[in-house]
N, C-alpha and C positions, 0 to 999 in steps of 0.2 A: 584242364580236369578233366577227364571219362563225362559225357553225356549215360542221361540214362532214360532208356527210354520203358516206356509201357505197353499194352499192346489189350484192349475186350476182343477177341477170338473167341468168333459164334463155335461152340461145346456142341451145343442139340439142336435141333429143330421145335420149335418152342409149340408146346398143345394150351390153343387157349392162353392166360396172358403169358407176357415177357416176366421168367425167373431169373434171378440173379446164379442158379446154377446153369439156363443156356450158355455162359461165358465162361473160360477161362480169361484171369487178368494174367498176361501174361509181362516178365519183370527184364531187361537184357541190354545189354549194351546198343546204343544208340547207332544207325545204321551210319556207312562212310561213304556221301559224296564219289562215285564214280564221274572218269572225264564229259562232262559235258550236262553232270544234274548240281542239284543246292539241295543241300538238309535246311526242312522249313521245321524251326522249332514249333507245335500247333498252341495257342490260343485261347480259340473258342472252337466250340463244338455244336453242331445242329441238329439240331434233334425233329426226328421228322416222322408223321404217321404211316410212312411209304419205309419205313424199314424195317415196320413189322409184317411186312409184305415180303421184304429182300430174302427174310429169315427159312421162307416158305422154300420148298422145291420142288414147285410149279412151274408151268409156263406163264410171263412176266414179259413186262417192254426190254424187261434188261434181268443177266442170269441172276442166280441165286447167289445169295451168302456161302459158299460155301462151309463145310462143318474141316475146324482148322480155323478159316483165316480167318481175318481182322477184318471186323464188322467193317461193313461199310457206310460210310457220315460225313459232309459232307464237313469244311474248317478251313479255318484264314489263319494266320501267321507270320511268323516271321525266318527270313531268310538269315541263319548263323551260319553258316557255311555253305561257299558258293566255288566251283571246281571246273570254271568256264560257262558255257551256254548260258541262256540267255534271265536269268537271273541276278543280281548284283547281294551282298552280304546286306542288312538292312531294310529291301525292302520288306514290302510285307505280300502278302499270296492267298487268293482264295483258288477252292477244288475241292473233288473230292478226294483227300488226305486220310480218312478212314481213325474209325476212332482210335486212336492212341497219342501220346505224349511229344512223337521228332518222327515223321517222312520223309522218306526221300523222293524228290521229283525233277523229269528229264523239262516237265516245263511244257507235257502237253495236256491239256483239260485243265489248266491252272493260272491264272490270271494274275494277276500287280491290278492289287490297286493303293489306294493312298488315303488315309488312316485321316489324314486332316482336312478330308474334304466332305465325309461321316462314321463316327463311331466307326470301329470293330465286329460290331454284332448286327450294323443291318447291313452289313453285306452277307449273309448269310440269312436278310430278312427282306426289308422292303428293295434291296436290290439284288435280292440274291433268286435264289428258287423262287421259294415263295411269291415274291415281286414279278417274276415274269411266268408264273402260273399266272398270278391274277388276270396281270399285262394282255395280255397273248390269248388264255383259256375265257375269258370276258368282250374283249375286243373283235377278234374273230373267229372265234365261236359263235358267242353268245350276240352279238352285233348289236346291241343296244342301240336305241332309236330315241329319243328327244323327247318324253313324256309318257316313255315307256315304264310300266311297273317289273323291278329286277329284285327278286328272291334267293337273299343269299342262307344258308346253314353254316351253321358254324363261321358263325358272321363275327365272335371275339379272336377268331383261331387267326394265322399266322399268311395267309392266304385271305380268305371270310372277308377280313375286315377291311382289305385291300383291294378286292373284286366292289365291295357298296359305295367305297372313295372313288373310283376307276367313277363307275357308273356315277356315284351325284355329279362328277365334275362331264361327263356325257346326257347329263337333262338330263336323265331318271330319274324316279320319284323309287326308293330304295328302304326292301323289306330285310331286317334283320331274325336272325332267329339263333338264338344261342339260348347258354343252359344258368337261369335264377336270375332275382334280381338288379340283382349287383353287374354283372355282364351285359345285362339284355341295354342297366343305365349306361356304363361304359361306350356302346353300341351308338348312342343314339347323341351322350350330349360330349362327348370326345371325339367319333368317325361321322360323326353326323350326321348316320342313317335317321330314315323321314321315322322308322316305325323299327319297337322288334319284340317278336315273340317269344313269352319263355316256355319252352318247350316243357320244361317241371313243372311246371302249372295244371298241363292236363289238356289243354283247349286250343288244339292247334291250329285245326280245323274252323275255331270262329274266331281265333287269331285273323287268320287269309280270309274268312268273308267281311271281318269288317276293315283290315288293311290292304284288302287287295281286291274290290267291289267288283271292279271289270276285268278277273281272272292276272293270273300271272303273264306278263309276255318273255321273261327268260329269269327261269329257276337254274344259280349256280350251284351245284347239292354236292359238299367234303362230307356226308356222315351214312348217309345210303339210310336203309330198312323205310323204318314205318314213319319218318317224313317224310324221305325220298315216296314215299307210296299217297299220300295227305297231298304235298304239293303239287303227283301226276294231276288228281281227280280236282285241281283248283289251275289248272290253262288256261291260255285265252285260244283263239286261235291263230293258226298258226304259229306257238307260241317254242321257242328254242331250253330246253332240257344240258347245261352244261355237267356231264360226270366227270368228276374234281378228283371224289376220294370214296369214300363208304369206310368211316373210321368208325362208327358202330358195329360194324362187321369184321373188323380186321379181327382181332382176337371171341369170335366168334368158332363153333366146331362143327358146325352143318354151314355147310352153302347155303346163303343169301338165295331168300326164295322173289320172284315180282310178281304183281301178281294184279298189277291196277295200270300194267304197258299199255289196256288197248285203249285208256286216255288221250295213247298219243293218233292212234286214228279218230276217235272222233273229233280229239280238238285239228287234229293235218298237222301236229307238231313234229318236232326231230330230235332227238335224242343225244348223245355224242358225250364222248368220249375223250379227254383233250391229256397228252403227258408236253409234256415243255419241250424235250428233246425234241420233239421237231422241229420247235422256232428253232436250233441253236443257231443259223445262219444269220438269223437277227437280234441276236443276246444282247449284239451295242446298239443296237434302235431304242431296244424297249431298255433298258438298262438306264438311254441317256432319257428317254420322256421322266420314266419315273422318277432318277434324281435333277431335273427340268422341279419337278412338282413338289417333291420332297422342298425345294431349296424356295419355291416361289409360298409353299405352306399352304399346298391345297390339300396332299398325304400326307398323313398319319405316319413314323414308325413306329413301331411297340414291339420292343423286346425283352420274354424272361429271363432275368440270367439267372440258371444256380449253380453257385460255386461246387467247385468237387472234382476235381474226376473221374476218380476211385467213383461215386456215385451214381454213375450209369445207368443201370440199370432198374432204377429205383427211381429215378428225375426220367427218362423212361414213360414209364407210366405214367406221368400228371399230363399227358399229351390224349392217353384213355381214358382220367372220371375227371376230365375240365376243369385240374383246379391249375393250368398253365394259361395267364391273358398275352395273347399276341402268343410274337416268336420264340418258340422256348431252344436259350441256347445255354449249354452245356458253356461255364469257362472254368480253362484248365488250369 
């Protein structure tokens, strides 16, 4: 029986918030794998804040998605047809397979995974790019020491929640920043943070004074904007600021401004941007450690799964309105 593929292709560069009209939903027959290739039936798709940046025609760490191209997306699925190569029918794999129901792969950049060891969505979260970003970004750049105060914005998100849990494993005091009492409660009660500041309550600076009386030793930033500015003013001597993302700015139509950068001079601190691809040769090391911590119950994997491939444009917006708890995943 012929297989039907559907793809979301970028139709226009979004201005501000992403809209359904920025994509074309294209339907056609699933591709046939050539010699050495395999056909993947995608089961879960990863929705990430970085996708918004990939839609812009600007200089970045990866080329922008071209107009008419399938939207870039991480995915996990099952091999349904193999024509030689390194995968066999029935294998489950994860990789950048695109926002589509079926994808052909020659195996490059795609990894076999075991659904018996962890649920498939976990390979897009704690055992995927978010987990590796948290692991390498915190440990290699943030370099937390026992007794340090580590502050994480976007603490209820896919990366932020894991950063805090890893920091706790390393003996740090962990303070999150999240939106709303329910998310703050989750961050403290479910993820084990020492405290969480509700930025929607309005007094971030007061919360930092209360929970970080000696200043911030490591600030892991996922949101940018006003929260970044406020945290810079609270840095301890020789603090490390890790710039992972700036979700508050991704839909802005004006370039972001950073007025408080001289706080880095006063505190003799560093601010470093991170891209997980820089540690590609160590992914197996990071994944092995994360899997061990998961198995030991030292970290908790949290996925927010939304069903319905066709809902992609609207579901993506959950990331920018704070309606997701944990890693946002689309079930095909």
